[in-house]
C-alpha positions as CSV (number, residue, x, y, z in Angstrom):
1,X,0.0,0.0,0.0
2,X,1.5,3.4,-1.0
3,X,2.4,5.8,1.8
4,X,0.2,8.9,2.2
5,X,3.0,11.6,2.0
6,X,0.8,14.1,3.8
7,X,0.1,11.7,6.7
8,X,3.8,10.7,6.8
9,X,4.8,14.3,7.1
10,X,2.4,14.8,10.0
11,X,3.7,11.6,11.7
12,X,7.3,12.8,11.4
13,X,6.4,16.3,12.6
14,X,4.6,14.9,15.7
15,X,7.5,12.5,16.4
16,X,10.1,15.2,16.2
17,X,8.1,17.4,18.5
18,X,7.5,14.5,20.9
19,X,11.2,13.7,20.9
20,X,12.0,17.3,22.1
21,X,9.4,16.9,24.8
22,X,10.7,13.5,25.9
23,X,14.2,14.9,26.0
24,X,13.1,17.8,28.1
25,X,11.0,15.7,30.5
26,X,13.8,13.2,30.9
27,X,16.3,15.9,31.6
28,X,14.0,17.6,34.2
29,X,13.1,14.3,35.8
30,X,16.4,12.5,35.5
31,X,14.8,9.7,33.5
32,X,16.6,7.3,31.2
33,X,13.4,5.6,30.1
34,X,10.0,7.0,29.1
35,X,6.6,5.7,28.1
36,X,4.1,7.7,26.1
37,X,1.7,7.8,23.2
38,X,1.4,9.6,19.8
39,X,-1.7,10.1,17.8
40,X,-0.8,10.6,14.1
41,X,0.2,7.0,13.3
42,X,-3.3,5.8,14.2
43,X,-2.2,2.3,15.1
44,X,0.0,1.8,12.1
45,X,3.2,0.0,13.1
46,X,5.2,1.3,10.1
47,X,4.2,4.9,10.7
48,X,4.9,4.5,14.4
49,X,8.4,3.3,13.5
50,X,8.8,6.5,11.4
51,X,7.6,8.6,14.4
52,X,10.1,7.0,16.7
53,X,12.8,7.6,14.1
54,X,11.9,11.3,14.1
55,X,12.0,11.3,17.9
56,X,15.5,9.8,17.9
57,X,16.9,12.1,15.2
58,X,19.7,14.4,16.4
59,X,18.5,18.0,17.0
60,X,19.7,20.5,14.5
61,X,20.3,23.7,16.5
62,X,20.3,25.6,13.2
63,X,16.6,24.8,12.6
64,X,14.1,27.3,13.7
65,X,12.0,24.7,15.5
66,X,13.9,21.9,17.5
67,X,12.9,18.4,16.5
68,X,14.1,15.0,17.8
69,X,16.8,14.7,20.4
70,X,15.5,11.7,22.3
71,X,17.8,9.0,20.8
72,X,19.6,8.6,24.2
73,X,16.4,7.9,26.1
74,X,14.9,4.4,26.2
75,X,11.2,4.6,25.3
76,X,8.1,2.7,24.6
77,X,5.7,4.5,22.3
78,X,2.0,3.6,21.8
79,X,-0.4,4.5,19.0
80,X,-4.0,3.6,18.9
81,X,-6.0,2.9,15.7
82,X,-9.5,1.6,15.1
83,X,-8.4,-2.0,15.1
84,X,-5.1,-2.2,17.0
85,X,-2.5,-0.7,19.3
86,X,0.9,-0.3,17.6
87,X,3.8,-0.3,20.0
88,X,7.5,0.4,19.5
89,X,10.2,-0.1,22.1
90,X,13.5,1.6,21.7
91,X,16.6,1.1,23.8
92,X,19.7,3.2,23.2
93,X,23.0,1.5,22.7
94,X,24.2,3.0,26.0
95,X,21.4,1.1,27.9
96,X,21.5,-2.2,26.1
97,X,23.2,-3.9,29.1
98,X,20.2,-2.9,31.3
99,X,17.2,-3.9,29.2
100,X,16.3,-5.7,25.9
101,X,13.7,-3.9,23.7
102,X,12.2,-7.1,22.4
103,X,11.9,-8.7,25.9
104,X,10.4,-5.4,27.3
105,X,7.9,-5.3,24.4
106,X,7.1,-9.1,24.8
107,X,6.3,-8.5,28.5
108,X,3.8,-5.8,27.6
109,X,2.1,-7.4,24.5
110,X,1.7,-10.9,26.0
111,X,-0.4,-9.5,28.8
112,X,-3.0,-8.6,26.1
113,X,-2.6,-11.4,23.6
114,X,-0.6,-9.2,21.3
115,X,2.5,-10.1,19.4
116,X,6.0,-8.9,18.7
117,X,6.2,-8.4,14.9
118,X,9.9,-7.9,14.7
119,X,13.0,-6.1,15.8
120,X,16.0,-6.8,18.0
121,X,17.4,-5.9,21.4
122,X,17.6,-2.1,20.5
123,X,14.3,-1.6,18.6
124,X,11.3,-3.9,18.6
125,X,7.8,-3.4,17.4
126,X,4.5,-5.2,17.8
127,X,0.7,-4.9,18.1
128,X,-2.3,-5.7,20.2
129,X,-5.4,-6.3,18.1
130,X,-8.8,-5.1,19.3
131,X,-11.7,-7.5,19.4
132,X,-15.1,-5.8,19.9
133,X,-16.9,-9.2,20.4
134,X,-14.7,-9.8,23.4
135,X,-14.9,-6.2,24.5
136,X,-11.2,-5.6,23.8
137,X,-11.0,-2.0,22.6
138,X,-7.6,-0.5,21.4
139,X,-8.0,2.7,23.4
140,X,-8.7,0.9,26.6
141,X,-5.9,-1.6,25.9
142,X,-3.4,1.2,25.4
143,X,-4.4,2.8,28.7
144,X,-3.7,-0.6,30.5
145,X,-0.6,-1.5,28.5
146,X,1.2,1.8,29.1
147,X,1.4,1.3,32.9
148,X,2.4,-2.3,32.2
149,X,5.5,-1.0,30.3
150,X,6.4,1.3,33.3
151,X,5.8,-1.6,35.7
152,X,8.4,-3.7,33.7
153,X,10.9,-0.8,33.9
154,X,10.3,-0.5,37.7
155,X,11.0,-4.3,38.1
156,X,14.4,-3.6,36.5
157,X,14.9,-0.5,38.7
158,X,15.0,1.7,35.6
159,X,12.0,3.9,36.5
160,X,11.4,5.7,39.8
161,X,8.7,4.4,42.1
162,X,5.7,6.6,42.6
163,X,5.8,8.8,45.6
164,X,3.6,7.7,48.5
165,X,2.5,11.2,49.5
166,X,0.0,13.4,47.7
167,X,2.3,16.4,47.4
168,X,1.8,18.6,44.4
169,X,5.6,19.0,44.2
170,X,6.3,15.5,43.0
171,X,7.8,15.0,39.6
172,X,5.7,13.7,36.8
173,X,6.9,10.7,34.9
174,X,5.9,8.8,31.8
175,X,2.6,9.4,30.2
176,X,1.3,11.7,33.0
177,X,3.7,14.4,31.8
178,X,1.7,17.5,30.8
179,X,3.4,18.4,27.5
180,X,0.8,21.0,26.7
181,X,1.6,23.0,29.9
182,X,5.3,23.0,28.9
183,X,4.5,24.1,25.4
184,X,2.3,27.0,26.6
185,X,5.2,28.3,28.8
186,X,7.6,28.4,25.8
């Protein structure tokens, strides 16, 4: 199936912007791993791979708008479509001794009868199919799978534990990060 160039451009733009956001959030929170979602790929694994590639692209400081920059941050990215949740796990070379992208992804997708479609220890991709007859809806699955990805990171001591108090001063990690608030202050 031919690629819709207009859609691909939107996917790459969103990925590049999200890369900058992930880089900033990781720097502020001291994180080496991050889990979040993107909208534009709409559950398409190939487009989600392009999005992650844009996130990982080196920042060109000569550009008017920064894009990418998250290549040194491990991440699991989710995208929901009508029929599936597409997932990509990326582990930077510097973190490969701590975690395997394919094992991390397998841990998440197997909990929802999904499958790893390919990849290796640094970049793996998979999907979880929806099934309306069994009341398995992609949006709901994504909202359950994302914390599962963080849970796996915590089991490896690669993601901070949630604070026990209800202080408003606590750092925000993973998908709870308010990207819009950061964007509105820039």
